[in-house]
C-alpha positions in Angstrom: 18.4 0.5 16.1 18.5 3.2 13.7 20.4 1.3 11.1 17.7 -1.6 11.2 14.8 0.5 10.8 16.5 2.2 7.4 17.4 -1.0 6.1 14.2 -2.9 7.0 11.7 -0.3 7.5 9.1 -2.0 6.1 9.0 -4.7 8.3 9.4 -2.7 11.8 6.9 -0.1 10.7 4.3 -2.1 12.3 6.0 -2.3 15.5 6.7 1.5 15.6 3.3 2.6 15.2 2.2 0.0 17.7 4.9 1.3 20.2 3.8 5.3 19.6 0.3 3.9 20.5 1.3 2.2 23.1 3.2 5.2 24.7 0.3 7.6 24.1 -2.0 5.3 25.8 0.4 5.3 29.1 1.1 8.7 29.2 -2.0 10.6 27.7 -5.2 10.3 29.8 -7.7 11.6 27.1 -6.1 9.4 24.4 -8.9 7.5 22.5 -7.9 3.9 22.5 -9.3 3.6 19.2 -7.4 5.8 17.3 -4.5 4.7 15.0 -1.0 5.9 14.9 1.1 6.5 11.7 4.6 7.3 11.8 6.3 9.5 9.6 10.1 10.4 9.2 11.2 13.4 8.0 15.0 14.8 7.0 16.1 11.4 5.9 19.5 11.4 4.6 19.0 8.6 2.3 17.6 10.2 -0.9 16.9 8.4 -4.4 15.9 9.5 -7.6 13.2 8.2 -9.7 15.5 7.0 -12.4 17.4 5.1 -10.0 14.7 3.3 -7.8 15.3 -0.5 -8.3 14.5 -3.7 -6.4 17.6 -3.2 -4.0 15.6 -0.4 -2.5 12.8 -2.5 -1.6 12.0 -2.5 2.2 14.8 0.4 3.2 13.6 3.9 4.4 14.3 6.6 1.6 13.2 9.5 0.0 12.3 10.9 -3.5 11.4 13.5 -4.9 9.4 14.6 -8.0 6.6 16.6 -9.9 3.1 15.6 -8.9 1.4 15.2 -12.4 -1.9 13.5 -10.8 -3.6 12.6 -8.0 -6.6 10.4 -7.4 -9.3 10.8 -4.8 -8.8 9.3 -1.4 -10.7 5.8 -0.5 -10.3 3.8 2.3 -8.2 0.8 2.2 -8.6 -2.4 4.2 -5.8 -3.3 6.2 -7.2 -6.2 8.4 -10.3 -7.9 7.3 -13.1 -9.8 9.7 -14.6 -12.1 7.8 -17.6 -14.3 9.1 -18.1 -17.7 7.6 -21.1 -18.4 5.5 -21.6 -22.0 6.7 -20.9 -22.0 10.3 -20.6 -18.4 11.2 -17.2 -18.3 13.2 -15.6 -15.1 12.7 -11.9 -14.9 11.3 -10.0 -11.9 12.4 -7.2 -10.1 11.6 -6.4 -11.5 8.1 -4.1 -9.3 6.4 -4.4 -7.6 3.2 -1.6 -7.4 0.8 -2.5 -4.6 -2.0 -5.5 -6.9 -2.9 -8.5 -8.4 -1.6 -7.6 -11.5 0.5 -10.2 -14.0 2.3 -9.2 -16.1 5.0 -7.7 -19.5 3.0 -9.3 -21.9 6.0 -12.1 -21.5 8.3 -11.2 -21.3 12.0 -13.7 -24.0 12.7 -11.6 -27.3 12.5 -14.8 -29.2 11.4 -15.8 -26.8 9.0 -14.4 -27.1 5.1 -15.2 -24.2 3.8 -12.7 -21.9 2.1 -14.3 -19.6 -0.2 -17.7 -18.6 1.0 -17.2 -15.6 3.5 -18.5 -12.1 4.5 -16.6 -8.8 5.2 -17.7 -7.5 8.6 -16.8 -3.7 8.0 -17.5 -2.9 11.4 -14.7 -5.2 12.9 -12.3 -4.4 10.1 -9.4 -2.4 10.0 -9.5 0.5 7.4 -7.2 3.6 6.5 -7.0 6.3 4.1 -5.4 5.6 0.7 -4.6 7.8 -2.3 -2.4 7.1 -5.1 -0.2 9.9 -6.8 1.7 10.1 -9.9 5.0 11.6 -9.9 7.8 12.4 -12.5 11.1 13.6 -13.2 11.6 17.6 -12.6 13.4 18.9 -15.9 16.6 19.8 -14.2 17.3 16.3 -13.2 17.2 15.0 -16.3 20.0 13.6 -18.2 20.5 15.1 -21.6 18.3 14.0 -24.1 16.1 11.9 -21.8 12.5 11.8 -21.6 10.7 12.2 -17.9 9.9 9.0 -16.3 6.8 8.7 -14.0 6.1 6.5 -10.9 3.4 5.7 -8.6 3.2 6.7 -5.1 0.9 5.2 -2.6 0.1 7.5 0.7 -1.8 6.0 3.6 -2.6 7.5 6.9 -2.7 11.4 7.7 -0.2 12.2 4.9 -3.1 12.0 2.2 -3.7 15.0 0.3 -0.6 17.0 1.1 0.5 17.0 -2.5 -1.3 18.7 -5.4 -0.9 18.6 -9.0 1.9 20.6 -10.0 3.7 20.5 -6.8 7.2 19.3 -6.4 6.9 17.3 -3.4 9.1 15.0 -1.5 8.1 11.5 -0.5 9.6 9.6 2.3 8.8 5.8 2.8 9.9 2.4 1.2 9.5 0.9 -2.3 7.5 -1.8 -2.3 6.2 -5.0 -4.6 2.7 -5.0 -5.4 0.6 -7.3 -7.6 -0.6 -6.1 -10.9 -4.3 -6.8 -10.4 -5.4 -4.8 -13.7 -3.0 -7.0 -15.4 -4.4 -10.3 -13.7 -7.7 -9.3 -14.5 -7.4 -7.9 -18.2 -9.5 -9.1 -21.3 -6.1 -10.9 -22.3 -5.7 -12.5 -19.2 -9.3 -13.8 -18.7 -9.4 -15.1 -22.2 -6.3 -17.0 -21.9 -7.7 -18.8 -18.6 -10.9 -19.5 -20.2 -9.4 -21.0 -23.4 -7.0 -23.1 -21.5 -9.5 -24.3 -18.8 -12.1 -26.5 -18.9 -15.6 -25.6 -20.7 -17.4 -25.6 -17.2 -14.7 -23.5 -15.6 -16.8 -20.2 -15.2 -19.4 -22.4 -12.9 -16.1 -24.3 -11.0 -13.7 -21.5 -10.8 -10.1 -22.3 -10.6 -9.4 -25.7 -9.5 -5.7 -25.9 -9.6 -2.1 -24.2 -10.0 -2.3 -25.0 -13.5 -5.3 -22.8 -14.2 -3.6 -19.9 -12.9 -1.1 -19.8 -15.5 1.2 -17.0 -15.1 -1.1 -14.4 -13.7 0.4 -14.6 -10.3 4.0 -13.5 -11.8 2.4 -10.1 -12.8 3.9 -7.7 -10.2 4.9 -3.9 -10.4 7.3 -1.4 -8.1 5.4 1.4 -6.3 6.6 3.9 -3.7 4.7 3.5 -0.2 5.3 7.1 1.2 4.2 7.7 5.1 5.2 11.6 4.9 5.1 14.2 2.5 6.1 17.5 1.9 4.6 19.5 -0.9 5.6 22.9 -2.4 2.3 24.6 -1.2 3.0 23.2 2.2 6.3 24.7 2.4 5.3 27.9 1.4 2.5 28.2 4.1 5.1 27.0 6.4 7.5 29.8 5.8 4.5 32.2 5.8 4.0 30.7 9.9 7.3 31.4 10.5 7.6 35.0 9.5 
C-alpha cells in the first residue's frame, strides 16, 4: 500500500483524507462532522531538485527544497461546486473543479436542455485555503555557470502561510499539470479567437471545437504541496525542544 501511495499519490489522496475523517468520526465523540481533514506526509525519502522536475514525476509523492522568493495572499479555492440551474431550478452537486472554474456540462433534469446558465450556491459548495508560492534553487545546488531556476508551488489546506519570503523551505506533495488560464485569456488568444471566428461570436459564444483553436493545449507544471516546513518553523521547533 505504501508503494502504491508513493507511485499514485494524487489519485489516492482524496481517499486518504476521507479515511482519516471517518476514523475521527468513529473514535472521537466531539469531532465536528463538517470539518475537513487534509493529509500531509513528512520525512519522505524521495527528494527531487527543482531542475530535475519532469513529467515522469506527475502524480507521485515527492519532496523538493528551495528558497522562497515570493508568496501570494491566502485565497479560498473552490473544490466541489454546487450549481443551480437558472431554467428549472434543480441543483447539480459535487462538480469537481480542476484548477479552473468549471460549470456542469448538462442539467440534472433530463427534460431541461440548459448547458450554460447556472448559478453557484456558495453555501453548499466546498472551499479550502489556497496559496501560491514561488521558489528558486539554492545557490549551493546550482551547477557551475547556471542561472537559478524558479518554480511555482500551490499550497492547500492547513499548510498555507508556513513559508515566508527568504525561507529555505521543504515542500512535500506531487507534481501536477494545470491549464494555463492566463495564456488562454491573454490579449493575443482573444484576438485570434475573434479574428478566426464569426463576426457575431461575442454574442453567440463558442459554437464548436474549431473556434477553440489551440487554447486548450496550454498547460504548465506546478508543484502541489500538502506539507510545508519553513526555516523559521524549524528554528521555532528547535527552541521548543530546548
